C-alpha positions in Angstrom: 99.8 23.5 74.0 101.2 20.2 72.7 99.4 17.3 71.1 98.2 15.9 74.4 94.5 16.1 75.1 93.5 19.4 76.7 90.7 19.0 79.2 88.2 21.8 79.2 85.2 22.4 81.5 82.5 24.6 79.9 80.2 26.2 82.5 77.1 27.3 80.5 73.4 27.3 81.6 72.0 27.8 78.1 72.1 24.6 76.0 72.0 26.5 72.7 75.1 28.6 73.7 76.8 25.4 74.8 76.2 23.8 71.4 77.5 27.0 69.6 80.7 27.2 71.8 81.5 23.5 71.6 81.1 23.5 67.8 84.0 26.0 67.6 86.4 23.3 68.8 85.5 21.0 65.9 86.9 23.6 63.5 90.4 23.6 65.2 92.7 21.4 63.1 95.4 19.2 64.7 94.2 20.0 68.2 92.7 17.5 70.6 90.2 18.8 73.2 88.1 16.9 75.7 85.1 19.1 76.7 83.0 18.5 79.7 79.8 20.6 80.2 78.1 21.6 83.5 75.0 23.8 83.5 74.7 24.9 87.1 76.7 27.2 89.4 76.9 24.8 92.3 77.9 21.8 90.2 80.6 23.9 88.5 82.0 25.0 91.8 82.2 21.4 93.0 84.0 20.2 89.8 86.4 23.2 89.6 87.6 22.6 93.2 88.9 19.1 92.1 91.4 20.6 89.6 90.8 17.9 87.0 90.9 20.2 84.0 93.4 22.3 82.1 91.2 25.4 81.6 87.7 26.5 82.5 85.3 28.5 80.2 82.7 30.2 82.4 79.6 32.0 81.2 78.9 35.4 82.9 75.1 34.7 83.2 74.4 31.8 85.6 70.9 32.1 86.8 70.6 34.3 89.9 74.4 34.5 90.2 77.2 35.3 87.7 80.5 34.0 86.5 82.6 36.5 88.4 81.2 35.2 91.7 81.9 31.6 90.6 85.5 32.6 89.6 86.1 34.2 93.0 84.7 31.2 94.9 86.6 28.7 92.8 89.9 30.4 93.3 89.2 30.7 97.0 88.4 27.0 97.1 91.8 26.1 95.6 91.2 26.1 91.8 94.6 26.3 90.1 93.8 26.1 86.4 93.2 29.3 84.4 89.6 30.6 84.1 88.3 32.4 81.0 85.0 34.4 81.3 82.4 34.3 78.5 79.7 37.0 78.1 77.1 37.8 75.5 78.1 41.5 75.0 81.1 43.7 75.6 81.1 45.7 78.9 84.1 47.5 80.1 83.0 47.3 83.8 82.6 43.5 83.6 85.9 43.2 81.8 87.7 45.0 84.6 85.9 43.2 87.3 86.7 39.8 85.8 90.4 40.6 85.5 90.5 42.0 89.0 88.8 38.8 90.3 91.6 36.7 88.7 90.2 35.7 85.2 92.9 34.7 82.7 90.9 36.3 79.9 87.5 37.7 78.9 85.8 36.7 75.6 82.6 38.0 74.0 80.4 35.3 72.6 79.4 35.9 69.0 82.7 37.7 68.3 85.1 34.8 68.7 86.0 32.2 66.1 87.8 28.9 66.4 91.2 30.3 66.0 90.5 33.1 68.5 89.2 30.6 71.1 92.2 28.3 70.6 94.6 31.2 71.0 93.0 32.4 74.2 93.1 28.9 75.7 96.8 28.5 74.7 97.7 31.9 76.3 95.8 31.1 79.5 97.6 27.8 80.0 101.0 29.2 79.1 100.5 32.0 81.7 99.5 29.4 84.3 102.7 27.5 83.6 104.8 30.7 83.8 103.3 31.4 87.2 104.3 28.0 88.5 107.9 28.5 87.2 108.2 31.8 88.9 107.0 30.4 92.1 109.9 27.9 91.9 112.4 30.7 91.0 111.4 32.7 94.0 111.9 29.7 96.3 115.4 29.1 94.7 116.3 32.8 95.0 115.0 33.5 98.5 117.9 36.0 99.2 117.1 38.2 96.3 113.4 38.0 97.1 114.2 39.1 100.7 116.2 42.1 99.6 113.5 43.3 97.2 110.8 42.7 99.8 112.5 45.4 102.1 112.2 48.1 99.4 109.2 50.3 100.1 108.9 51.3 96.4 106.8 48.9 94.4 108.9 46.6 92.1 107.5 44.7 89.2 109.5 42.4 86.8 108.1 41.4 83.4 109.3 39.0 80.7 109.4 40.8 77.3 110.2 37.5 75.5 106.8 36.1 76.3 103.6 37.1 74.5 101.9 40.1 76.2 105.0 40.8 78.4 103.6 38.9 81.5 104.6 39.8 85.1 107.2 37.5 86.5 107.5 39.0 90.0 106.2 41.8 92.2 107.5 42.8 95.7 105.4 43.5 98.8 105.6 47.2 98.1 103.7 46.5 94.8 101.1 44.3 96.5 100.6 46.8 99.3 100.1 49.6 96.9 97.7 47.8 94.5 95.9 45.3 96.8 96.8 42.4 94.5 98.7 39.3 95.8 101.7 37.9 94.0 99.7 34.9 92.7 97.0 37.2 91.3 99.4 39.2 89.1 102.1 36.8 88.0 101.6 35.7 84.3 99.4 38.7 83.5 100.0 41.9 81.6 100.1 45.1 83.8 97.1 46.5 81.9 94.8 45.1 84.6 95.8 48.2 86.6 94.5 50.5 83.9 90.9 51.8 83.5 88.8 53.9 81.2 90.1 57.2 82.5 93.8 56.2 82.1 95.4 58.6 79.5 95.8 56.7 76.2 98.6 59.0 75.1 100.7 58.1 78.2 99.9 54.4 77.6 101.0 54.6 74.0 104.4 56.2 75.0 104.8 53.4 77.6 104.1 50.7 75.0 106.6 52.2 72.6 109.3 52.1 75.3 108.6 48.4 75.8 108.4 47.6 72.1 111.7 49.3 71.5 113.4 48.6 74.8 114.5 51.7 76.6 114.2 53.4 80.0 111.0 55.5 80.4 109.2 57.4 83.2 105.6 58.5 83.3 102.7 59.2 85.6 99.4 57.4 84.8 96.2 56.7 86.6 96.0 53.1 87.9 93.3 51.2 89.8 93.7 49.1 92.9 92.0 45.7 93.3 89.1 47.3 95.2 88.6 49.7 92.3 89.9 52.9 93.9 92.1 55.0 91.6 95.7 56.1 92.4 98.3 58.1 90.5 101.3 55.9 89.8 104.7 57.4 88.9 106.3 54.5 87.0 109.9 54.2 85.9 110.8 51.2 83.7 114.2 50.0 82.5 115.2 47.0 80.4 117.7 44.3 81.5 119.8 42.8 78.7 121.8 39.6 78.4 125.4 39.5 77.1 124.2 39.3 73.6 122.2 42.5 74.0 118.8 40.8 74.1 116.3 42.1 76.6 115.5 39.4 79.2 113.6 41.5 81.8 111.9 44.8 82.3 112.2 46.2 85.9 109.6 48.7 86.9 109.6 51.0 90.0 106.4 52.6 91.0 105.4 55.2 93.6 102.0 56.4 94.7 101.9 60.2 93.9 98.1 60.6 94.4 98.5 63.3 97.1 100.7 65.4 94.9 98.3 65.1 91.9 95.3 65.9 94.1 97.0 69.1 95.4 97.6 70.1 91.8 94.0 69.2 90.8 92.6 71.1 93.8 94.4 74.3 92.7 93.2 73.8 89.1 89.6 73.0 90.2 89.6 76.2 92.3 90.7 78.2 89.3 88.0 76.5 87.1 85.4 77.1 89.8 86.3 80.8 89.9 86.1 81.0 86.1 82.7 79.2 86.1 81.4 81.8 88.7 82.5 84.6 86.5 81.0 83.1 83.3 77.8 82.4 85.2 77.3 85.9 86.5 73.9 86.0 84.9 73.0 82.6 86.3 72.4 81.6 89.9 75.4 80.6 91.9 75.4 77.9 94.6 78.2 76.7 96.9 77.7 73.7 99.2 80.1 73.0 102.1 80.0 69.3 102.5 81.6 69.4 105.9 79.1 71.7 107.5 76.1 70.9 105.2 75.7 74.7 104.7 74.9 75.9 101.2 75.1 79.4 99.7 72.5 80.6 97.1 73.2 83.8 95.3 70.5 86.4 95.0 70.2 85.6 91.3 69.6 81.9 92.1 66.7 82.9 94.4 65.2 85.4 92.0 65.0 82.7 89.3 62.4 81.1 91.5 60.6 84.3 92.3 62.1 85.0 95.8 64.1 87.8 97.3 67.5 87.3 98.9 66.1 87.0 102.5 63.3 84.6 101.7 65.4 81.5 101.1 67.7 80.2 103.9 71.2 78.7 103.4 69.7 75.2 103.8 70.0 72.3 101.4 66.3 71.5 101.8 65.5 74.9 100.2 66.9 73.4 97.0 65.9 69.8 97.1 62.3 70.4 98.3 61.7 72.6 95.2 62.9 70.0 92.8 60.1 68.1 91.0 59.5 64.7 92.7 60.2 62.8 89.5 63.6 64.6 89.1 64.9 64.7 92.7 66.3 61.2 92.8 68.3 61.7 89.6 69.7 65.0 90.9 71.0 63.2 94.0 72.4 60.3 91.9 74.3 62.8 89.6 75.7 64.7 92.5 76.8 61.5 94.3 78.4 60.2 91.1 80.6 63.3 90.8 81.5 63.3 94.5 82.5 59.6 94.1 84.7 60.7 91.2 82.6 58.7 88.7 82.0 61.8 86.6 84.3 64.7 85.9 81.6 67.2 86.9 78.0 67.5 88.0 75.4 68.5 85.4 71.7 67.8 85.3 68.5 69.3 83.8 65.5 69.2 86.1 62.3 71.0 87.0 62.0 73.4 90.0 58.9 74.9 91.6 58.6 78.7 91.1 56.9 80.9 93.6 53.9 81.2 91.2 53.2 77.5 91.5 54.6 76.6 88.0 57.6 74.4 87.5 60.5 75.9 85.5 63.3 73.9 83.8 66.7 74.5 85.3 70.2 73.4 84.3 72.5 72.9 87.3 76.3 72.4 86.9 78.9 71.9 89.6 82.5 70.9 90.4 83.8 69.4 93.6 86.8 70.6 95.7 88.8 67.7 97.3 91.3 67.5 100.1 94.6 65.7 100.2 92.9 62.4 100.7 90.8 62.9 97.6 87.6 63.4 99.6 85.2 66.0 98.4 84.9 68.9 100.9 82.6 71.2 98.9 80.9 71.5 95.6 80.0 74.7 93.8 78.3 75.6 90.6 75.6 77.5 88.7 71.9 77.3 87.8 70.5 78.4 84.5 66.8 78.8 83.6 66.3 76.8 80.4 62.5 76.8 80.4 62.2 78.6 77.1 64.7 76.2 75.4 62.9 73.1 76.8 59.5 74.4 75.6 61.1 75.0 72.1 62.5 71.5 72.1 59.2 70.0 73.1 57.4 72.0 70.5 59.9 70.9 67.8 59.5 67.3 68.9 55.7 67.7 68.8 55.9 69.4 65.4 58.1 66.6 64.1 55.4 63.9 64.8 52.1 65.8 64.8 50.1 67.7 62.2 50.0 71.4 63.0 46.4 71.9 61.8 44.5 69.0 63.4 46.9 67.9 66.1 46.8 64.3 64.7 49.9 62.2 64.3 51.7 62.9 61.0 53.3 60.6 58.5 56.5 60.1 60.5 54.7 59.0 63.6 52.3 56.9 61.6 55.2 55.1 59.9 56.8 54.4 63.3 53.6 52.8 64.6 53.1 50.8 61.4 56.6 49.4 61.9 55.6 48.3 65.4 52.4 46.5 64.3 54.1 44.9 61.4 56.7 43.4 63.8 53.9 42.4 66.3 52.1 40.6 63.4 55.3 38.7 62.6 55.7 37.5 66.3 52.1 36.5 66.7 50.0 34.7 64.1 46.8 35.7 65.9 47.6 39.4 65.9 45.8 41.3 63.1 45.4 44.9 62.1 44.0 47.0 59.3 44.9 50.3 57.7 42.1 52.6 56.3 43.2 55.3 53.9 40.6 58.1 53.6 40.4 60.9 51.0 37.7 63.5 51.4 35.4 63.7 48.3 35.1 67.0 46.6 37.3 68.8 49.1 39.0 70.9 46.4 35.6 72.2 45.3 34.7 73.2 48.9 38.2 74.7 49.5 38.2 76.7 46.3 34.6 78.0 46.7 34.5 78.8 50.5 38.2 79.6 50.9 41.2 78.0 52.6 40.3 79.1 56.1 36.9 77.3 56.0 38.7 74.4 54.2 41.0 74.1 57.2 38.0 74.3 59.6 36.4 71.5 57.7 39.5 69.3 58.0 39.6 70.0 61.8 36.0 69.1 62.1 36.5 65.9 60.1 39.5 65.0 62.3 37.3 65.3 65.4 34.6 63.1 63.9 37.1 60.5 62.9 38.4 60.5 66.5 34.8 59.6 67.6 34.8 56.6 65.3 37.7 54.7 66.7 39.0 53.2 69.9 41.6 54.9 72.2 44.1 52.2 71.2 43.8 52.9 67.5 45.7 55.6 65.6 44.4 58.3 63.2 46.9 60.4 61.3 46.8 63.1 58.7 49.2 62.7 55.8 48.5 66.1 54.4 45.8 67.8 52.3 42.6 65.9 52.7 44.1 62.5 53.3 43.8 60.7 56.6 44.9 57.2 57.7 43.5 55.1 60.5 45.4 52.2 62.0 43.0 49.7 63.6 45.0 47.4 66.0 44.2 43.9 67.2 41.1 43.3 65.0 39.4 39.9 65.4 38.0 39.7 61.9 37.1 41.7 58.7 33.7 42.7 60.0 35.3 44.8 62.7 37.0 46.8 60.0 34.0 47.3 57.8 31.9 48.3 60.8 34.4 51.2 61.4 34.3 52.1 57.7 30.5 52.2 57.7 30.6 54.3 61.0 32.9 56.8 59.4 30.7 57.1 56.3 27.6 57.6 58.4 29.4 60.2 60.6 30.6 62.2 57.5 27.1 62.3 55.9 26.0 64.6 58.7 26.3 68.3 57.6 29.1 70.5 58.8 28.4 74.1 59.9 31.3 76.2 58.8 30.8 79.8 59.8 27.2 79.8 58.8 27.8 77.6 55.7 26.2 74.2 55.7 28.5 71.8 54.0 28.0 68.1 53.1 30.9 65.8 52.2 31.9 62.1 52.2 35.0 60.1 52.0 36.5 57.4 49.8 38.2 54.7 51.9 40.8 52.1 50.9 41.4 49.3 53.3 44.6 47.1 53.6 44.6 44.1 55.9 47.6 42.6 57.7 46.8 39.1 56.3 48.6 40.2 53.1 51.9 39.7 55.1 53.5 43.1 54.9 57.2 43.7 55.5 57.3 47.5 55.1 54.8 50.2 56.4 55.2 52.0 53.1 53.7 49.0 51.3 50.7 49.1 53.6 50.1 52.8 52.8 50.6 52.1 49.1 48.0 49.4 48.9 45.5 51.2 51.1 45.9 54.2 48.8 45.4 52.0 45.8 42.2 50.7 47.2 41.1 54.2 48.0 41.5 55.3 44.4 39.5 52.2 43.4 36.7 53.4 45.8 36.8 56.8 44.1 36.5 55.2 40.7 33.4 53.2 42.0 31.6 56.5 42.6 33.1 57.9 45.9 31.5 57.7 49.3 32.3 54.0 49.6 35.1 51.8 50.7 37.2 49.1 48.9 39.3 46.4 50.4 42.7 45.9 48.7 43.5 42.8 46.7 46.6 42.0 44.6 44.7 42.6 41.4 44.5 46.3 42.3 48.2 46.5 42.7 48.8 44.8 39.4 46.4 47.3 37.8 48.1 50.2 39.5 51.5 49.0 38.2 50.0 48.7 34.7 48.7 52.3 34.9 52.1 53.5 36.2 53.8 51.8 33.2 51.2 53.2 30.9 51.8 56.7 32.3 55.5 56.3 31.9 55.1 55.2 28.3 52.7 58.1 27.7 55.2 60.6 29.1 57.8 59.2 26.8 55.5 59.3 23.8 54.4 62.9 24.5 57.8 64.5 25.1 57.7 67.9 23.3 60.5 69.6 21.4 60.5 73.1 22.9 61.8 74.7 19.7 59.5 73.1 17.1 56.5 72.3 19.3 56.5 68.7 17.9 56.7 65.5 19.8 60.3 64.3 20.2 59.6 60.6 20.5 61.6 58.8 17.8 58.9 56.2 17.3 56.2 58.8 16.5 53.7 56.7 18.4 50.8 59.3 18.2 48.8 59.4 15.0 45.8 61.4 13.9 42.8 59.7 12.3 40.1 61.7 10.6 36.4 60.9 10.7 34.4 62.6 8.0 31.6 65.0 8.9 29.1 64.9 6.1 26.1 66.9 4.9 23.0 64.7 5.5 21.3 66.3 2.5 24.1 65.6 0.0 26.2 63.0 1.9 29.3 65.0 0.8 32.2 65.5 3.2 32.2 69.0 4.6 35.0 68.5 7.1 36.8 66.1 9.4 37.1 65.6 13.1 40.7 64.9 14.1 40.9 61.9 16.5 44.0 60.9 18.4 45.3 57.4 18.2 48.3 55.8 20.1 50.3 53.1 18.4 52.1 51.6 21.4 55.4 49.9 20.4 54.5 46.7 22.2 50.8 46.8 22.9 49.6 48.1 19.5 46.7 50.5 19.3 45.6 51.6 22.8 42.0 52.9 23.1 41.7 56.7 23.8 39.3 55.7 26.6 42.3 54.1 28.3 45.0 56.7 27.9 43.1 60.0 27.7 42.0 60.0 31.4 45.6 59.4 32.4 46.7 62.3 30.2 44.0 64.5 31.7 45.0 63.5 35.3 48.8 64.0 34.8 48.5 67.2 32.7 50.1 65.5 29.7 46.9 66.3 27.7 48.3 69.9 27.3 51.4 69.0 25.2 49.5 66.2 23.5 46.6 68.6 22.7 49.0 71.2 21.4 50.5 68.7 19.1 47.0 67.5 17.9 46.0 71.1 17.1 49.2 71.8 15.2 49.2 68.5 13.2 45.5 68.8 12.3 45.9 72.3 11.0 49.1 71.4 9.1 47.4 68.5 7.4 44.3 70.4 6.5 46.4 73.1 5.0 48.2 70.5 2.9 44.8 69.1 1.6 43.6 72.6 0.8 46.6 73.1 -1.4 46.3 69.7 -2.9 42.6 69.8 -3.5 41.4 73.5 -4.2 37.6 73.1 -3.7 35.1 75.8 -4.0 34.0 75.2 -0.4 37.2 74.0 1.4 36.9 71.4 4.0 37.1 72.2 7.8 39.0 70.5 10.5 37.5 70.0 14.0 39.9 69.6 17.0 38.8 68.6 20.5 40.0 70.8 23.4 40.5 69.6 27.0 39.5 71.7 29.9 43.2 71.6 30.9 43.9 73.7 27.9 41.5 76.4 29.0 44.3 78.7 30.2 45.6 82.2 29.3 48.1 80.6 26.9 45.4 79.0 24.7 44.9 82.2 22.5 48.6 82.6 22.0 49.0 78.9 21.2 46.2 79.0 18.6 47.5 82.1 16.9 51.0 80.6 16.7 49.7 77.3 15.2 47.6 79.2 12.6 50.6 81.4 11.7 53.0 78.5 11.4 50.6 76.3 9.3 49.0 79.2 7.2 45.6 77.7 7.7 42.7 80.2 7.4 40.9 80.6 10.7 37.5 80.0 9.2 38.4 76.4 8.4 39.3 75.5 12.0 36.6 74.4 14.5 37.3 73.7 18.1 35.1 71.2 20.1 34.5 71.7 23.8 32.5 69.4 26.0 29.7 70.6 28.3 31.5 69.6 31.4 34.6 71.6 30.4 32.5 74.7 30.0 30.6 74.3 33.2 33.7 73.9 35.4 34.1 77.7 35.4 31.4 79.6 33.6 32.8 83.1 33.7 36.4 82.3 32.6 35.1 79.8 30.0 32.8 82.4 28.4 35.5 85.0 28.3 38.1 82.7 26.8 35.7 81.4 24.2 34.7 84.9 23.2 38.3 85.7 22.5 38.7 82.5 20.5 35.6 83.3 18.5 37.0 86.8 17.8 39.8 85.1 15.8 37.2 83.8 13.3 37.3 80.2 14.6 34.0 78.3 15.0 33.1 76.6 18.3 31.3 73.4 18.7 29.7 72.0 21.9 30.5 68.3 22.0 28.4 65.5 23.5 25.5 68.0 24.1 22.8 66.8 26.5 25.0 64.4 28.5 26.7 66.9 30.8 25.3 69.5 33.2 22.0 70.3 31.5 23.4 73.6 30.4 20.4 74.8 28.4 20.0 77.8 30.6 23.6 78.8 30.1 23.9 78.0 26.4 23.1 81.6 25.3 26.1 82.9 27.3 28.6 81.1 25.2 29.6 82.0 21.6 28.8 78.5 20.3 28.3 77.9 16.5 27.5 74.2 16.5 25.8 71.7 18.7 26.9 68.1 18.4 24.2 65.7 19.6 25.6 62.8 21.6 25.5 59.3 20.1 23.5 58.1 23.1 20.5 60.0 21.8 21.1 59.1 18.1 21.3 55.3 18.5 17.6 55.0 19.5 16.2 58.0 17.6 14.5 55.6 15.1 12.8 53.4 17.7 12.4 55.4 20.9 9.9 58.2 20.9 11.4 59.9 24.0 14.8 60.0 22.4 13.3 61.4 19.2 11.6 64.1 21.2 14.9 65.1 22.8 16.7 65.2 19.5 13.9 67.3 18.0 14.1 69.8 21.0 17.9 70.1 20.6 17.6 70.8 16.8 14.8 73.4 17.4 16.9 75.0 20.2 19.9 75.2 17.9 17.8 76.8 15.1 16.5 79.4 17.5 20.0 80.3 18.6 21.3 80.3 15.1 23.5 77.3 15.5 24.2 74.3 13.2 23.7 70.8 14.4 25.9 67.7 13.9 24.5 64.3 14.9 27.2 61.9 16.2 27.1 58.1 15.9 24.9 57.7 12.9 25.0 54.0 12.0 21.9 53.0 10.1 19.9 54.3 7.2 16.8 54.6 9.3 18.6 56.9 11.7 19.7 58.9 8.7 16.2 59.2 7.4 14.8 60.2 10.8 17.5 62.9 11.2 16.8 64.2 7.7 13.1 64.5 8.5 14.1 66.6 11.5 16.1 68.9 9.2 19.4 68.0 10.9 22.1 69.4 8.6 25.2 67.3 9.4 26.2 64.0 10.8 29.1 61.6 11.4 29.2 58.0 12.2 30.0 54.5 10.9 27.2 54.8 8.3 29.3 57.2 6.5 32.8 56.2 7.5 34.9 55.1 10.4 37.9 57.2 11.4 40.4 57.1 8.6 44.2 57.3 8.6 45.8 60.1 6.6 46.2 58.2 3.3 42.7 56.8 3.3 41.2 60.2 4.2 43.2 61.7 1.4 41.8 59.1 -1.1 38.2 60.0 0.0 38.9 63.7 -0.5 40.5 63.0 -3.9 37.4 61.1 -4.9 35.1 63.9 -3.9 37.3 66.5 -5.5 37.2 64.5 -8.8 33.5 64.2 -8.6 33.1 67.9 -7.9 34.8 68.6 -11.3 31.9 66.8 -13.0 28.9 69.0 -13.9 26.0 67.2 -12.2 23.0 69.6 -11.6 20.3 67.0 -10.8 20.6 64.3 -8.3 18.1 62.4 -6.2 17.8 62.4 -2.5 19.7 59.2 -2.1 22.4 60.1 -4.5 25.8 59.4 -2.9 28.1 62.2 -3.8 31.2 60.7 -2.4 32.2 57.1 -2.2 33.2 56.4 1.4 
């Protein structure tokens, strides 16, 4: 291409594609193009017939017709300029068809850039010019052309000095053999004769002989213009000029298809025999295509439940037993092999057994061909693969469905969530909702009635949930007692809440499980599509977050997700991470490994209400967060309980409290040494508790009589028998036991005598109104009387006023703690209080009034 204007006609029925393609020309520097655009098939055919352009770019998709049809009509109408076909995607069949129809090139839209487009246009125009020059050469060398024309062998001459080694000349022997005319092949590379089944190794050897000019002979599979294959025995030889430069390649080709088919027939016969031997346990069939007779072996017939004489040698005996949905495909597969489109016949299909049940069969076959490549017979085997297909179907089902309930599982749910997310993106009016359900108290039911009845409950819940939704909705079980419902195409929020209410009502009805009447409920979290989700996992996360919010609100209810919940969930996650870091335990020393020593113990005095002297301390855990400062135990203790971190934290609290009290005993040797009270979590109620306590006491050298362990009512009532046994073992060590927050838990009065409790601690909720509320006063009096009768001491918690103190004294309550006496103290302040009391105890005071303050707190 020189600097003259190149006229291009772009045939494209899509304006957007026209804009994209035409924009590529603006990026070509120092090139001048004049682009004309037509958008219809008929208009393009009219313009191309006038030969007013240098090159034509034709889109493959042109309404009801295509670019190949336009190409063929244009050439037939006298179009001389090269035509380049454009298509939206690569397709080998379209590529071959385009080249065979006379296209100069074949380009894929979206995979070409400016330089690639310019190069393709340049090569197309150069090939067109070469074709014209060769036409003139043939006219000038008519004698040579006449001599070559009389050779029956195909002759092809190519120019190795031009890009792509284009064809310069072919003789009538070549055109007769291939079906192409001289005009159709000149200027093109011979690869248009090749196809997808042409041996790439043979092609590589041929290309090497051309790249490093030398004579070479090979046999390769080529394709005629009509698409039929033939075996070509090709011999090429270079022609050099006086300087030794190759100026031509002369190729001689002969059709050796008959010879190759004879060899293939022998080989296929041997393969067929081998197949029959290998398939001795399978059914054998042999179909004579000339006579339409077919042979079925006895084993073939017995696979379908018949004896040898019950099925005739008739093709209908086979085809009529094939499932109607599979029959057409079997015929297509057989025809494809007989037409040489596939190397062999193979298909899996269902066949009707004598018992009326369809069985899965695998049929394989190979065709035998005559000298003209026509199939004369096809033989093969039949294998019963029913068991394998059933196993595959079961595996597929198990991969996407829950084994217990038969509901979709997480994998299938995620796939459906992806679909609705995409639908919501495409349509602003399409809305959906996700409901995340968790069965309340399922663990209690499962543990008490057993796992088998627990599974029955889950199946019954699944069935009730099915009754609450539409057929178009999806319900899935994620595992355990968690279910997810996908409500599609909801018009407004009320549709979602109606379903949630319906579920709650349905689950309030009792379940009858093998004679056991069971009641349950569900906490439901709802995530709506209005949030604008990108990932299904985010939907589940937010619905799960809302579900936990519903549980926190008291269970048996639903909550709709909002962004504040996610922020709070992230905050809890960060808090848990920080808590794990702070509570990391040194396995050798039992101490916490955190360098920052974020946990601290504070000590709240327990005083004698008669003398107001300190008799002991309750060890209280405090967390000094490095960035947030002091974090309330009410905020982090529930997380520690839920994650199990309370166990290593509790171990550290016990060890540190015992160590510190032993230090104070040594430092302040009182006649009545102080005691230390340590709270125990229900999570610590395991078989290792006794060993842990013994190890701590041994390491710290604290006398067991000065350690008191506090347990809440709820912790004791979770498992009465094991708790009573464990506490008895603890009490046998000489350790005193306190029941904390008495009266607020499970009303355990009837069980109290079963536990070896030494001290009852009256909850602050009763104490804060004991001086103004007669009912509260009566409760406190009852608890104190109960404790006396059972030989227990009493500690009143939360004493804050002098009037409360006076009332408790009048009720003969022995001990108390609260802000009236002291708030929780850090180690140094507690040590100062002990020192003051120790100093005072050295003074001989034998008479003091009722209000005498024996220690200055």
